[in-house]
C-alpha positions, 0 to 999 in steps of 0.5 A: 524544502530543506534547502529552502529552510537553510537558505532563509534560516542558516542557523536552523537545525533540520531533521529530514524524515522520509515518510510514506502511507503504505504505497510506493516509496514505503520501503525507501522511507523505512530504510532511510529512517532506520538504516536497514538493508535493501534486498532485491530479488527476481519475482513474477510480475502481475502478468507473469513476466519477471520483474526485479522487486526490492524489499526492506530488511531491519536486521535487529528486529528481524523485520521485513518491509514489503510493498506489494506494488514492487512485485504486483504494481500497476506501474509494471504494466503498460496502460494498453496492457492492463488486465484486471481479469488476469493480473496476479499477486503471485510475486507479492507471495514470493516476497513474503516467502523470501522474508520467511526464509530470511527468518523474519519474525515480523513482516510489514506489508504496504498495500497500494498501487496494485494492478491486480484484482485477484483477492490475494489468491496469487499471494497465497498460491506462492505460499502453498495454497491451491485453488481448485475447480469442480474437477479438483484441478487448479484454476488459472491465476487472476480474479476472473478465474475465481468464478470456477473455484469450488475448493481451497486446499491449505494442506501445503500453506507455508507453516512458518506463517503461524510464527510471524507477525504480519502488519498491514499498512493500509489506508483504504477502508473498502470491503471486498465486494459490492459497489464500494468493493475492489472491482467496482471502485478500483477495477476500472483503473486497472483496465476492467470494462464495465462488464468485466467489473461486474464479472470480477465482483461476482467471482470475488463473491464466489471466492468469499463464500468458499473462504467463509465456509472453510474458515467459518468466518466471513471477512469480506466486509472487513474495512480494507478487505478490498485494498489492492484488488482484495489482497487485504481480504486474503491478508486478514482471512489467512495471514491473520494480519493486523491492519494499521493506518499506513502513515501511523505505522511508518511514523512508528518505524521512523521515530517521528513522534519522538522527533516532533517533541524537539521541533519548533515547526514541522513542514510536510508536502504532497503533490496535491492538497485537498479535502481528500488529504484528510483521509489517510494521506501522508501530510494528514498523518504527519499533522496529527502526530505533530499536533499531538505534540503541540507543534504547528505544521506547514504543508507544501503542494504542487497544487491546492485543490477544493477543500484544502482549508479543512486541513487546518482542523488537523493542525496544518496552519498554512498550506502553499502551492509552488505553482500559481495554476496549471503549468505546461511544458518543461519546468527548468528550475523545479528546485528553485521553485520548491525553495 
């Protein structure tokens, strides 16, 4: 898009600002905007195999930026091997632990694109919590095993968590359980059958009941508790995380609000623009910020879907598709089309 502007308006001053909404690409967007450091480590993947996961580090502010998808993402599991009943967020917890060991005073976590449905228990295990059955033995990892949960031991939970500020970039408002919860809404895309969806939801309710009794508070209906297979629930209940709209949080880190003050036009884009774009997607967040500064926004998309006209309500004055309709085969000149 930037090259297209240069070709048509050579004298234009262009500022490129990578953006994200808390899902995949969050670390790269923050590092591109801030000049932070990319750190890669070996952690446990969603089904137990080791994976290489990157996190961001902003040294001046002692801030770590973590994408749970880097360690526990659905892209790490072949479609035929997806198993929402066993997948674990343990690797995400390892990333948090590494951030604590690096001296982080602030941890930003992006939730999205997960392969998991374990209510964040894997993450908490990596941070020292123990999940026990009626015999006092640790239960297996994964969401389905929570049906056997009877006790949670927090005696070994990392004490450094009390000294760090944790912020969650999240644009999902789902509760932990119920028809709009993690299992019913997101379980099928992670490989759960209809029967497994019901079993997972029941297991998460068992987990939530025990947490409520332990902490004397019930956050299963907190908006965002069902994010990324319920890791939002664990972040709220045990890590006392502050939840913020993903685009807003990343925009604050990148300085987008300040940048648009000096702009005459903002151009943003996404693979598909439609009515759903209004609900927390990156172009919508960018448009709200630009509109507050009185700057018009143009959006470029691969396709325009039903209801995209509603984007005018948030300041997107024009939206364009780079294709005239569905396309098959190899696109040889993608860059030229985008221009």
